[in-house]
C-alpha positions as semicolon CSV with decimal commas, in nm:
position;residue;x (nm);y (nm);z (nm)
1;M;-5,078;-1,670;2,680
2;S;-4,828;-1,694;2,391
3;Y;-4,902;-1,823;2,042
4;A;-4,751;-2,120;1,859
5;V;-4,617;-1,968;1,537
6;L;-4,604;-2,182;1,220
7;H;-4,504;-2,036;0,885
8;I;-4,430;-2,233;0,567
9;M;-4,230;-2,075;0,284
10;K;-4,149;-2,210;-0,059
11;A;-3,770;-2,213;-0,089
12;S;-3,663;-2,107;-0,438
13;G;-3,332;-2,163;-0,612
14;S;-3,080;-2,447;-0,601
15;C;-3,026;-2,682;-0,308
16;N;-2,716;-2,492;-0,200
17;A;-2,895;-2,157;-0,225
18;I;-3,172;-2,289;0,002
19;A;-2,915;-2,406;0,258
20;R;-2,706;-2,087;0,254
21;H;-2,912;-1,884;0,505
22;I;-3,023;-2,176;0,720
23;E;-2,670;-2,312;0,767
24;R;-2,527;-1,960;0,815
25;S;-2,290;-1,986;0,518
26;T;-2,337;-1,609;0,504
27;Q;-2,387;-1,383;0,807
28;P;-2,732;-1,209;0,804
29;D;-2,749;-0,846;0,917
30;N;-3,005;-0,929;1,189
31;A;-2,797;-1,209;1,346
32;H;-2,551;-1,164;1,634
33;P;-2,218;-1,336;1,560
34;E;-2,132;-1,362;1,930
35;L;-2,437;-1,592;1,983
36;R;-2,374;-1,814;1,682
37;H;-2,221;-2,090;1,895
38;L;-2,565;-2,146;2,054
39;N;-2,718;-2,255;1,721
40;R;-2,788;-2,629;1,675
41;D;-2,815;-2,854;1,370
42;D;-2,786;-3,200;1,530
43;F;-3,153;-3,292;1,547
44;I;-3,156;-3,495;1,223
45;R;-2,874;-3,725;1,113
46;Y;-2,783;-3,700;0,743
47;P;-2,745;-4,021;0,535
48;D;-2,397;-4,169;0,499
49;G;-2,182;-3,969;0,259
50;V;-2,405;-3,660;0,285
51;S;-2,266;-3,342;0,439
52;G;-2,477;-3,032;0,460
53;L;-2,838;-2,943;0,401
54;G;-2,798;-2,885;0,027
55;E;-2,670;-3,240;-0,027
56;A;-2,946;-3,377;0,200
57;I;-3,216;-3,214;-0,017
58;Q;-3,056;-3,350;-0,333
59;Y;-3,020;-3,697;-0,174
60;R;-3,395;-3,710;-0,099
61;L;-3,481;-3,601;-0,454
62;D;-3,250;-3,865;-0,600
63;H;-3,390;-4,149;-0,384
64;A;-3,763;-4,062;-0,378
65;G;-3,844;-4,264;-0,690
66;L;-3,962;-3,963;-0,892
67;T;-4,076;-4,053;-1,243
68;R;-4,122;-3,699;-1,373
69;K;-3,837;-3,462;-1,458
70;I;-3,795;-3,180;-1,209
71;G;-3,885;-2,846;-1,367
72;K;-3,641;-2,556;-1,383
73;N;-3,853;-2,333;-1,156
74;Q;-4,003;-2,612;-0,946
75;V;-3,995;-2,573;-0,567
76;L;-3,738;-2,820;-0,428
77;A;-3,798;-2,766;-0,057
78;L;-4,027;-2,600;0,198
79;N;-3,882;-2,393;0,482
80;V;-4,107;-2,458;0,783
81;L;-4,048;-2,187;1,045
82;L;-4,156;-2,287;1,399
83;T;-4,135;-2,035;1,684
84;S;-4,325;-1,820;1,935
85;D;-4,264;-1,483;2,097
86;G;-3,929;-1,420;2,264
87;E;-4,073;-1,418;2,616
88;A;-4,228;-1,766;2,578
89;L;-3,909;-1,920;2,438
90;R;-3,696;-1,759;2,710
91;R;-3,935;-1,909;2,964
92;L;-3,889;-2,254;2,809
93;A;-3,511;-2,205;2,811
94;D;-3,517;-2,107;3,180
95;E;-3,726;-2,417;3,255
96;G;-3,479;-2,634;3,061
97;R;-3,750;-2,737;2,812
98;L;-3,623;-2,564;2,496
99;D;-3,474;-2,890;2,361
100;E;-3,803;-3,070;2,440
101;W;-3,994;-2,800;2,248
102;A;-3,760;-2,838;1,949
103;Q;-3,789;-3,221;1,949
104;A;-4,170;-3,197;1,972
105;S;-4,182;-2,949;1,682
106;I;-3,961;-3,174;1,467
107;G;-4,172;-3,476;1,561
108;W;-4,486;-3,293;1,448
109;A;-4,317;-3,211;1,115
110;K;-4,218;-3,576;1,060
111;K;-4,575;-3,696;1,132
112;T;-4,721;-3,424;0,909
113;F;-4,488;-3,435;0,607
114;G;-4,333;-3,782;0,638
115;V;-4,012;-3,889;0,811
116;D;-3,816;-3,924;0,485
117;N;-3,926;-3,581;0,362
118;V;-3,794;-3,398;0,672
119;V;-3,425;-3,369;0,576
120;G;-3,298;-3,102;0,815
121;A;-3,370;-2,906;1,132
122;H;-3,174;-2,603;1,255
123;L;-3,232;-2,409;1,577
124;H;-3,124;-2,044;1,546
125;M;-3,044;-1,877;1,878
126;D;-2,844;-1,585;1,735
127;E;-3,140;-1,367;1,629
128;Q;-3,378;-1,152;1,835
129;T;-3,633;-1,436;1,867
130;P;-3,513;-1,800;1,876
131;H;-3,676;-2,013;1,605
132;L;-3,656;-2,353;1,437
133;H;-3,608;-2,407;1,062
134;V;-3,737;-2,748;0,949
135;T;-3,655;-2,826;0,584
136;V;-3,912;-3,044;0,404
137;V;-3,881;-3,190;0,053
138;P;-4,243;-3,183;-0,079
139;I;-4,272;-3,544;-0,203
140;V;-4,638;-3,663;-0,227
141;T;-4,798;-3,985;-0,349
142;T;-5,159;-3,862;-0,397
143;E;-5,325;-3,827;-0,737
144;R;-5,254;-3,502;-0,922
145;K;-5,515;-3,225;-0,894
146;R;-5,517;-3,178;-1,269
147;K;-5,628;-3,539;-1,320
148;A;-5,995;-3,445;-1,372
149;K;-5,913;-3,175;-1,625
150;E;-5,678;-3,404;-1,816
151;S;-5,944;-3,677;-1,829
152;Q;-6,164;-3,441;-2,034
153;A;-5,897;-3,393;-2,301
154;K;-5,966;-3,538;-2,646
155;K;-5,630;-3,709;-2,672
156;H;-5,536;-3,986;-2,431
157;Y;-5,185;-4,102;-2,357
158;R;-5,037;-4,384;-2,161
159;T;-5,060;-4,270;-1,799
160;K;-4,810;-4,319;-1,521
161;P;-4,907;-4,485;-1,191
162;K;-5,159;-4,274;-0,998
163;N;-4,994;-4,320;-0,659
164;G;-4,632;-4,273;-0,767
165;A;-4,402;-4,029;-0,588
166;R;-4,426;-3,669;-0,711
167;L;-4,254;-3,341;-0,621
168;S;-4,537;-3,094;-0,555
169;A;-4,532;-2,807;-0,307
170;D;-4,877;-2,693;-0,425
171;D;-5,039;-3,021;-0,316
172;I;-4,907;-2,964;0,035
173;M;-4,976;-2,593;0,066
174;T;-5,351;-2,594;-0,003
175;R;-5,574;-2,367;0,203
176;E;-5,726;-2,669;0,380
177;N;-5,385;-2,817;0,459
178;L;-5,246;-2,488;0,591
179;T;-5,542;-2,454;0,828
180;R;-5,501;-2,816;0,939
181;F;-5,127;-2,764;0,998
182;Q;-5,201;-2,468;1,227
183;D;-5,454;-2,677;1,422
184;T;-5,238;-2,987;1,466
185;Y;-4,921;-2,792;1,550
186;A;-5,110;-2,587;1,811
187;G;-5,234;-2,914;1,961
188;E;-4,875;-3,039;1,996
189;M;-4,770;-2,709;2,158
190;E;-5,043;-2,693;2,425
191;R;-4,822;-2,873;2,679
192;F;-4,568;-2,592;2,643
193;G;-4,825;-2,325;2,724
194;L;-4,865;-2,215;2,361
195;E;-5,200;-2,174;2,186
196;R;-5,320;-2,148;1,828
197;G;-5,319;-1,811;1,655
198;I;-5,646;-1,627;1,598
199;R;-5,844;-1,773;1,308
200;G;-5,891;-1,528;1,024
201;S;-5,627;-1,292;1,161
202;E;-5,497;-1,040;0,906
203;A;-5,147;-1,055;1,056
204;R;-4,894;-1,166;0,796
205;H;-4,545;-1,302;0,838
206;V;-4,276;-1,077;0,694
207;D;-4,033;-1,294;0,501
208;Q;-3,660;-1,257;0,538
209;H;-3,601;-1,063;0,214
210;E;-3,880;-0,812;0,292
211;Y;-3,747;-0,776;0,647
212;Y;-3,396;-0,707;0,519
213;R;-3,532;-0,459;0,265
214;Q;-3,725;-0,269;0,534
215;C;-3,419;-0,274;0,761
216;Q;-3,203;-0,132;0,484
217;I;-3,456;0,147;0,415
218;E;-3,474;0,236;0,785
219;K;-3,095;0,208;0,817
220;K;-3,043;0,440;0,521
221;G;-3,285;0,695;0,668
222;L;-3,118;0,679;1,008
223;E;-2,772;0,709;0,851
224;Q;-2,884;1,020;0,662
225;E;-3,030;1,168;0,981
226;V;-2,714;1,085;1,176
227;A;-2,496;1,233;0,903
228;K;-2,707;1,552;0,905
229;L;-2,688;1,582;1,285
230;S;-2,317;1,503;1,276
231;T;-2,262;1,780;1,020
232;E;-2,457;2,028;1,233
233;K;-2,267;1,918;1,544
234;K;-1,932;1,963;1,369
235;K;-2,041;2,307;1,244
236;L;-2,148;2,419;1,592
237;S;-1,832;2,270;1,741
238;R;-1,620;2,462;1,490
239;E;-1,806;2,785;1,564
240;K;-1,768;2,732;1,940
241;T;-1,399;2,655;1,901
242;A;-1,351;2,963;1,683
243;L;-1,526;3,189;1,939
244;E;-1,330;3,044;2,230
245;S;-1,008;3,077;2,034
246;G;-1,093;3,439;1,946
247;N;-1,165;3,526;2,310
248;R;-0,841;3,368;2,425
249;K;-0,650;3,552;2,154
250;L;-0,804;3,886;2,255
251;E;-0,713;3,825;2,620
252;V;-0,357;3,735;2,525
253;D;-0,331;4,038;2,295
254;N;-0,455;4,270;2,572
255;R;-0,203;4,135;2,821
256;Y;0,069;4,153;2,558
257;L;-0,009;4,516;2,469
258;E;-0,019;4,617;2,835
259;G;0,319;4,455;2,891
260;K;0,461;4,619;2,579
261;R;0,343;4,962;2,696
262;E;0,526;4,926;3,028
263;L;0,831;4,782;2,853
264;Y;0,847;5,067;2,602
265;K;0,822;5,319;2,884
266;E;1,116;5,162;3,070
267;T;1,310;5,117;2,744
268;N;1,270;5,482;2,648
269;E;1,412;5,595;2,983
270;R;1,702;5,351;2,949
271;L;1,772;5,456;2,589
272;K;1,781;5,821;2,691
273;T;2,045;5,743;2,955
274;D;2,242;5,519;2,715
275;C;2,238;5,788;2,446
276;E;2,398;6,039;2,680
277;T;2,662;5,783;2,784
278;L;2,740;5,691;2,421
279;T;2,779;6,055;2,326
280;R;3,045;6,101;2,593
281;T;3,217;5,773;2,491
282;K;3,218;5,879;2,124
283;R;3,403;6,202;2,205
284;E;3,661;6,006;2,409
285;L;3,713;5,750;2,129
286;I;3,763;6,022;1,867
287;E;4,035;6,178;2,080
288;T;4,201;5,838;2,137
289;N;4,175;5,743;1,767
290;N;4,352;6,061;1,660
291;T;4,654;5,960;1,872
292;L;4,658;5,600;1,735
293;V;4,646;5,681;1,360
294;P;5,028;5,716;1,307
295;E;5,099;5,396;1,503
296;V;4,837;5,198;1,311
297;T;4,976;5,321;0,978
298;Q;5,323;5,192;1,069
299;L;5,182;4,853;1,174
300;V;4,988;4,817;0,847
301;E;5,299;4,886;0,639
302;A;5,500;4,631;0,842
303;H;5,222;4,374;0,798
304;D;5,219;4,423;0,419
305;R;5,595;4,368;0,400
306;L;5,570;4,046;0,605
307;V;5,286;3,914;0,386
308;S;5,488;3,979;0,069
309;A;5,797;3,805;0,210
310;N;5,590;3,508;0,328
311;T;5,425;3,470;-0,014
312;K;5,764;3,468;-0,185
313;L;5,906;3,208;0,057
314;S;5,598;2,985;0,014
315;A;5,635;2,992;-0,365
316;E;6,004;2,901;-0,341
317;V;5,932;2,612;-0,100
318;E;5,652;2,482;-0,321
319;S;5,876;2,497;-0,629
320;L;6,152;2,303;-0,450
321;E;5,903;2,037;-0,332
322;L;5,758;1,994;-0,681
323;R;6,104;1,954;-0,838
324;K;6,194;1,699;-0,573
325;M;5,871;1,500;-0,627
326;R;5,902;1,517;-1,007
327;S;6,259;1,389;-0,990
328;A;6,153;1,097;-0,769
329;V;5,861;1,012;-1,001
330;D;6,081;1,028;-1,312
331;T;6,336;0,800;-1,144
332;D;6,067;0,548;-1,042
333;L;5,905;0,559;-1,387
334;A;6,235;0,497;-1,564
335;Q;6,307;0,207;-1,330
336;Y;5,958;0,057;-1,389
337;K;5,996;0,085;-1,767
338;A;6,340;-0,078;-1,754
339;E;6,209;-0,363;-1,538
340;I;5,907;-0,416;-1,766
341;E;6,130;-0,429;-2,076
342;R;6,362;-0,668;-1,894
343;Y;6,117;-0,905;-1,727
344;C;5,785;-0,856;-1,916
345;P;5,870;-0,745;-2,272
346;D;5,518;-0,842;-2,392
347;V;5,340;-0,598;-2,160
348;P;5,371;-0,273;-2,365
349;D;5,207;-0,426;-2,674
350;L;4,945;-0,606;-2,460
351;I;4,850;-0,272;-2,303
352;V;4,810;-0,121;-2,653
353;W;4,584;-0,409;-2,759
354;G;4,392;-0,388;-2,430
355;R;4,311;-0,022;-2,498
356;Y;4,208;-0,110;-2,854
357;C;3,975;-0,391;-2,735
358;T;3,807;-0,154;-2,491
359;H;3,775;0,115;-2,761
360;I;3,600;-0,113;-3,013
361;G;3,352;-0,238;-2,750
362;F;3,478;-0,549;-2,570
363;P;3,388;-0,555;-2,196
364;D;3,676;-0,578;-1,944
365;Q;3,628;-0,950;-1,870
366;M;3,645;-1,044;-2,240
367;T;3,944;-0,809;-2,287
368;Q;4,130;-0,983;-2,003
369;R;4,066;-1,324;-2,164
370;I;4,176;-1,194;-2,506
371;L;4,501;-1,054;-2,359
372;A;4,555;-1,398;-2,201
373;Q;4,555;-1,526;-2,565
374;Q;4,236;-1,728;-2,513
375;S;3,977;-1,785;-2,785
376;V;3,673;-1,574;-2,689
377;G;3,335;-1,629;-2,853
378;F;3,101;-1,328;-2,865
379;S;2,797;-1,171;-3,031
380;G;2,674;-0,814;-3,059
381;K;2,824;-0,494;-3,202
382;L;3,188;-0,376;-3,237
383;F;3,300;-0,023;-3,328
384;S;3,535;0,028;-3,624
385;P;3,753;0,341;-3,580
386;E;3,843;0,318;-3,950
387;H;3,479;0,332;-4,063
388;N;3,350;0,527;-3,761
389;Q;3,050;0,293;-3,717
390;K;2,944;-0,028;-3,544
391;F;2,906;-0,371;-3,708
392;S;2,690;-0,654;-3,573
393;T;2,770;-1,025;-3,555
394;E;2,558;-1,310;-3,424
395;H;2,855;-1,530;-3,343
396;S;3,227;-1,464;-3,384
397;E;3,550;-1,561;-3,215
398;A;3,833;-1,326;-3,116
399;K;4,190;-1,431;-3,036
400;L;4,519;-1,244;-2,982
401;E;4,813;-1,416;-3,152
402;R;5,185;-1,341;-3,152
403;D;5,327;-1,156;-3,453
404;L;5,578;-1,405;-3,595
405;D;5,765;-1,129;-3,777
406;K;5,818;-0,899;-3,479
407;A;5,937;-0,997;-3,132
408;H;5,706;-0,918;-2,841
409;R;5,434;-0,799;-3,076
410;F;5,080;-0,934;-3,117
411;I;4,798;-0,917;-3,368
412;L;4,421;-0,945;-3,291
413;K;4,219;-1,174;-3,518
414;I;3,841;-1,219;-3,543
415;D;3,714;-1,535;-3,706
416;G;4,076;-1,603;-3,812
417;V;4,107;-1,264;-3,994
418;I;4,312;-0,967;-3,873
419;V;4,071;-0,731;-3,699
420;F;4,125;-0,442;-3,943
421;Q;4,052;-0,663;-4,244
422;W;3,751;-0,813;-4,056
423;F;3,601;-0,464;-4,019
424;R;3,664;-0,394;-4,390
425;D;3,492;-0,720;-4,487
426;M;3,194;-0,633;-4,267
427;A;3,169;-0,287;-4,427
428;R;3,191;-0,435;-4,777
429;K;2,916;-0,690;-4,701
430;L;2,692;-0,419;-4,560
431;L;2,732;-0,199;-4,869
432;E;2,678;-0,491;-5,108
433;K;2,361;-0,580;-4,916
434;M;2,244;-0,221;-4,971
435;G;2,333;-0,239;-5,343
436;F;2,658;-0,037;-5,337
437;R;3,011;-0,133;-5,423
438;Q;3,274;0,012;-5,199
439;P;3,622;0,092;-5,332
440;E;3,898;-0,077;-5,141
441;P;4,018;0,160;-4,866
442;K;4,383;0,245;-4,835
443;Q;4,570;-0,004;-4,621
444;R;4,657;0,130;-4,281
445;G;4,953;0,022;-4,077
446;G;4,752;-0,104;-3,776
447;I;4,704;0,044;-3,434
448;R;4,905;0,335;-3,299
449;R;5,166;0,222;-3,045
């Protein structure tokens, strides 16, 4: 006959920490994910507005009428584990009575700990042995055990009601209560073919953390053993492969050497015959070559004369082509210059100023706008050919204006000052800032056209 297993554990930590394993917020190593859909948590309906076991525990604590502050390390809930051996629970599942067993177990918990204190029930079917987690908030209304000791104290304080609600796991988990729980739960389970465990048995439940720790130790040992065997297997496999490869190589080498021996034998015979044939051919070629030498000499001399004549003709043709092309280019260039002076007399000076703008540092887009005689604002550095250095400005304006004294001529101004004078002013300011006085440079005529 199978035993009715009852184990009560004090759940430590916050409400959410208590609920994490029971609600499968994290996947335990000993659980099978493919069976998780068989788990159930619909045995107890949470109060309105409560979602999850952690909130259900907190809801009970908030509405139990506690008058004492909950201690930092106080036990907030008991995890009541109800199960049997795997064979018994599989039998109940085959008989269609697993739900009846779960309802009976939860009913026993409600009668034992109080309906309001039983805040959650979860059936786990994804581990090796199915089991039921019933979560109990340990609210009691009996008088505190320390009452007698406190009554002997010299000082007396105003006491709180004796039968008020208190949070006390120790009052529930006394030796007498634990024995009574085993007796009453076994009585409820008799109709399912389960009996009470042996009284005074030294068997102890291994809690989840200890079980995981033992599993990790065994897993580490097995992994080391597997790694050792895997290393030995790889070593033997490499040695076997090396031996097989060596044997195959020796067989191939033997066949190759045998073939080479026969080939060399045939080749030597063939070379001997070829050598005799070549010797005869050599004598014949020497005789023929002696008769061809005068004819070849004449052909070489004729070839040299033709090459010299061809080189001379090529040079003359190339010279004529170049003169023809140069004449055409000069004619076109003269025509273009005449047309520019006739139709666009401003272009030559604009090109000069365009080159100057590029030289002192204006980008092409700004240069195009300047040549279009637009006012162009800018900042940055410009290069002065006169001073052979760059000058910075945070904001300036450049504009190309017509030279009123000369037709089709222009002058570039920056901030209303001719560009050459602007550079001189910038140089003077820089030297004055450094504490030097610069002599006025000789006036230059402008840009070279």
